[in-house]
Steps between C-alpha positions, in 0.01 A plus 500: 500500500217692617158516673162595364191565700169665397169577629171668387377758731138641489613870530586756233870507407527862639395366841732199480793720377457722812650204703832531295517874436740546803785268536505590876140404561400130510190569714282293255690186596454495891509125534824457316697826557515563881771774497639729223804714568575766250879532431645842383322821393389401156111513478311180442397611158844553369749266347767403755256495798591234758320307755533202733206266547444316821859577594655260239407591139720782370342641182563787257247642250664498164207583264179674545229583237179646617335505153575131433425388866844321501793499756817306543724463801816307605535288808851590617504267803253278672454184708578139404571459133488882444794562734812668378678323224252201483273722274610754266331715241142464651251718339130499595239656288132588551269566208139587507246474209148604498246223457238677285231244542423592864719803563745281699871467499742217397806517703822324397797476759798343356874498555817368350859460621844419351640288788298303761333179350160351559524550882449870441175424311384246764553778765351802311204367329298425816591854629352655177209272507421617862564871396253485216237335716562759769449775235188367377350467845599869575333610177161347584 
């Protein structure tokens, strides 16, 4: 199972990547992420950094590659179909690719999970769609 969402943003890849460089900063998504709580002492650029989004999504940074403009994180707990044992093995990934034609950026936000079913995709896909559109608006 998984989700796949993508968007092309009319901004250089370095500018778009700045929205993802700190796991504890979601200020480029103001219409979707109303609140971010940092959990623990690990910096937002280090593997193991934890956060809680909007009081319900508990996430951990598991991979961060500045050079490749790529990161992965787990959702450890969340609302609805992401709650507790309903969803297990959830890994989200963000990858950025430069669009050389116009100095833009192709952003892919995808996720996979081991246990959870189609209801996880139905819940998460609109969230990622909204995040990407919010990102695009914040970059213009």
